[in-house]
Every structure is written in structure tokens, then in C-alpha cells.
ROGUSE-357833 format. One record per residue (C-alpha): residue in three letters; x, y, z negated. Coordinates in steps of 0.05 Angstrom, whole numbers, padded with zeros to 5 digits, always signed. Each point is the difference from the previous one (the first is absolute). Example, Ala and Ser with C-alpha at 12.3 -4.5 7.8 and 13.67 -1.06 7.14 Angstrom:
ALA+00246-00090-00156;SER+00027+00069+00013;
//
This chain:
MET+01864+02292-02493;GLN+00015-00071-00017;PHE-00011-00060+00033;THR-00039-00052-00030;VAL-00032-00042+00045;CYS+00029-00045+00070;VAL-00057-00039+00019;LEU+00007-00052+00061;HIS-00066-00021+00050;VAL+00002-00073+00006;PRO-00039-00044+00032;ASP+00001-00059-00053;ILE+00003+00015-00068;ALA+00017-00065-00034;GLN+00057-00011+00052;ALA+00026+00074-00024;LEU-00014-00020-00072;THR+00048-00058+00013;PHE+00050+00031+00036;TYR+00009+00060-00057;ARG-00023-00038-00065;ASP+00025-00079+00006;VAL+00059+00019+00047;LEU+00026+00070-00026;GLY-00024-00008-00060;LEU-00032+00065-00012;PRO-00052+00009-00052;VAL-00070+00006+00016;ARG-00048+00059-00039;TYR-00050-00011+00031;ALA-00031-00046+00052;SER-00065-00007+00039;GLU-00023-00039+00063;THR+00020+00063+00038;TYR+00044+00035-00037;VAL+00058-00014-00044;GLU+00056+00049-00040;PHE+00075-00020-00025;ASP+00026+00046-00052;LEU+00069+00023+00011;GLN+00005+00052-00048;PRO-00001+00060+00014;ALA-00031-00012+00077;THR-00061-00057+00022;VAL+00008-00034+00062;ALA-00061-00025+00009;LEU-00044-00052+00058;HIS-00066+00026+00038;HIS-00034-00051+00046;ALA-00005+00029+00068;GLU-00016-00032+00065;PRO+00054-00018+00035;GLU-00002+00049+00053;VAL+00009+00051-00057;SER+00042-00028-00038;THR+00081+00024-00026;ARG+00052-00008+00044;GLY+00068+00025-00005;VAL-00001+00015-00072;GLY+00065+00009-00035;LEU+00004-00022-00075;PHE+00056+00025-00042;LEU+00006-00049-00067;VAL+00057+00010-00046;VAL+00016-00060-00036;ASP+00047-00017-00066;ASP+00026-00054+00043;VAL-00001-00006+00084;ASP+00037-00048+00002;ALA-00036-00055-00052;LEU-00065+00031+00026;ALA+00034-00029+00071;ALA+00017-00057-00021;GLN-00065-00017-00032;LEU-00038+00018+00063;HIS+00042-00048+00046;GLY-00022-00047-00053;LYS-00076+00003+00021;GLY+00021+00000+00069;LEU+00009+00079+00013;SER+00049+00019+00062;PRO+00025+00065-00010;THR-00011+00047+00070;GLN+00066+00035-00023;PRO+00053-00039-00049;LEU+00024+00032-00069;THR+00038+00059+00027;ASP+00041+00049-00035;GLN-00031+00067+00020;ASP+00039+00067+00010;PHE-00056+00035-00033;GLY+00024-00035-00054;TYR-00054-00061-00014;ARG+00008-00078+00012;THR-00059-00018+00038;VAL-00032-00054+00033;MET-00065+00012+00047;TYR-00058-00060+00012;LEU-00066+00013+00036;ASP-00065-00010-00034;PRO-00051-00051+00049;PHE-00019+00065+00032;GLY+00062+00031+00018;ASN+00010+00041-00043;ARG+00075+00018-00022;VAL+00012-00009-00081;GLU+00067+00015-00016;LEU+00032-00011-00072;ALA+00062+00029-00024;THR+00043+00003-00064;PRO+00035+00067-00005;LEU+00081-00017+00013;PRO+00052+00021-00060;GLN+00016+00068+00003;THR+00081+00008+00013;
//
């Protein structure tokens, strides 16, 4: 079994696209008025339009990045405030967490150096 796609059902594709593409900087593979895919090899994060009552809520994405401190600084410059600050976690990552416009958690992480 292989994990390939996480689909978030959102009530507003344009607003979600602005957050994931323009704020977080995820690379778009495909976009239409009702569906967007972000290329995060080897997996994909997708947005699919859904009515508010069936929208995804409470999902948590864990995205590993090269430099979480630098990305957090860039996001701060764009006006985004974290829901959890930069923290060295006991599970071996330095993380920061944000909420997307629909309440889904997006945790950005960089592995801590091995000691």
C-alpha cells in the first residue's frame, strides 16, 4: 500500500488556493474551478470544492521543509501568525503550526540534527 493523495474538501477554492499556493508556496500541478493539486513528491495534496456542511475540518498536514525557521519568517512577513510557535519537538523535528482558512492544521517541520 502506498499513500498518494490527501484531499481537503473546501467551500472556497480561490481562498484555499491563495493560502496554499500564494502564502505557503506549494507548487501547483493542476488547477480548475473546483479542483487543485499540489505536487509534493511523492504525494499530492489536493483541494476539492465542497459545500460548507461537508467541508474538511480538523485535518492535520505535516510538511517537511528545508528550513522551517526561514519559512516561518517569510510567512510572518506575509502577515500569517502561527497557532503554535517554533518549537524543538522530542520526536526529532523543529516545528511551527498554522491554520488554513477553514481550520485545518498545517504543521511545517525540519528534522533536528542527530546527536
